[in-house]
N, C-alpha and C positions, 0 to 999 in steps of 0.2 A: 569525551562526548561536549556537544554545545546545541543544546537547543532552544531554538527562535520560537516567538510563536509575539498575536499582534500586529497589531503596522512600525510598528517605533521599529528599526535595525542599526545596533553598532556594527557600526561598516571593518574591525578592528574582529569582530568572531565570525564575519563566514570565511573567512580561511579555514586551514587542514592544520594541524599542531606537529604530527606524524610523519611519517613513509607517506611521504605522494602517493608508491603505489596501490598504495593500504587507503587511496582516501577512499570513501560513502556518503556518500548524501541517500538519507531518505526521510521522503515525504510522505503526511500522512495526515489528515485532518482527528484519526481518531486515537486524542494525547495518550490515554492508554494503551492501545493499540502501539502506534510511533514509539513511548519510551521503554517500554519491555523490550522489540525489539533491536531498540538502538542502544540499548547496554547489554543483550547476549553477542552480538554484534560485531563489538568493544571490547566483550573478553573475548572473542577470538581472532582479535587483534586486527581491525577495521580502525579504522583515522574516522569517526563520525561528526555528522555536522546530521544536525535532526531539527527540521519543519514543518510547517502545519499549514502550507500552499503555494498555488501555484506561482503565486508572484515574491514570495522568498527562496522557490525554488529555482524559481528562473532566475535569479539575484545572482545564490550559490554556487546555479551552471558559469552563469559568463563571469563570475571574481574568479571562485577557486576555480574550476574546471577537472571535476573527484573524475577517477575512477571506475569508481562503479556509484551507481548510483538503485534503489527501491525506490518506487513511483508507489501511490496508488491513483488508482485513473481516477475517479471522481470526489471533486477537490471543493470544498465550499464556496469556494472563488471561479469556481471556474473543470478546465481536463487536464488531467497526469498527463495528457499527449501533447501538449506546451510545453511543458517541464522535459521531457525528452526529446522536443525538435531542438532544448535549447543548449540541452546535454550532447546533441550531437553537433549539433554548428562550434561548438566552444573545445569540446572535441571527440573526434570521428570516432575512436580505439574504446568509447566507455563502452563499458560491460551494463546494460541495463536492465532492470527485471521489474517488472507489471503489478500492482496487486490488485485487487478485486475484486466485491462480494459480489457484485453486478455481474458474476460470466458469460461471456452468450460467446457463440464464434465469432462476430460479425466483429466484437470489441479486442477480441484476439489477435483477427487479423489487420486495423488498423494499428495496434498496443507492438505489434511485426516492422508493419509500413514504415510504422515511425520510427525504429530502433532500437524498440526493447529486444533481448535476447530469449527472453522467455516470460509464463504470464503462469499466472499463480491464483487462485481464490484463497477468498483471507476468511476467514482468519490463518496465515500460512508462519508453520515455524523457522526460528536462525539455520539452524539444519537444510530443511528445506530450499530457503531463501540464500544460504551460504552456497550449496552446493550447485544452486540457480549459478550463481555468481562465477565458480569460480569454474564452472566446468567450459569444455570448451568444446566444440562440434556441433552438430547436427542436435535444433532440440527433438528432448524424447517426443515420439509416437502415442496422441488423445488417448486416456485411458476408454479402454474395451464398453465397457459402461458408465457411460457421464450420470451424473443426479441428474433426475427426474425436475420440472421447471418449480414442481410441487414443493422439493426437497430442497431445491436452492430457496425458497421463500421462507421454510419453515427454520432453516437454519439461518436466515438471516433474523429472523424470529426471535429466532433461542436467544443469538449472539446481542443483542438488541436489551430483551427482557434482564437477562445476566448483566448487564452493561449499567441497566436500569436498577441497578440491587432487583431484582424481583421485583418491581412499583408496576402494577399492572397501566394506572393510572397515568407513569409517567415515559412509560411503552409506550401510549396506547399516543401519546400524543409525540415521540418524536418521529412513530411510522407514520406519524396522519393518517389514528384510525379511531374509530369512533369505540369504545373503551367495551362495550360487552360483544362485540366482533370480536377481537382481543381474548376475551376468556374465551370464547366459545374456538379457537381457535387452538389458545391453550390446551381446551381439554384433550385436544384429539389427539388419538397416538400420531408421532411423526410419521409421515405416507413412505412408499418402498422407495429405492432407490432410482 
């Protein structure tokens, strides 16, 4: 697995080293999630290159044209849809799965129109990602009872809270909210689906 971060790119590391039919690009700016997913998919036989930005994702797409890709929708330097477009231009038959922690109908439609074959909420496990990448045919129907907006917000706050090792002050800074507001939210029970 090759993991690229930052502005300096080693052009020799942009390519894949193994079977081109199992080449997989992972683009996500959440480092722990990106590395965990890349390692899990590598164990499942994929030749993985993992990057943390739109710019690096587009570079890999243009240079190596992977067969598969897992792309986060919202990245620090732009939209994952730009990576999807670059992948489609480089390899039209590529199977692309879009991930996001901010799921809604409009972004799902935009992802599918851009060329993604599936759209999964974060944090998606490696089994779900692999199934989405390897399943041919039509997309499964949307869930009968999707999560409410309050539940999606709660899940996101909990995920960031865990990433910050349950540090309320750091979590509040990352979520751009007042610490006391976050404490009130955390003291409430999780909203219903």
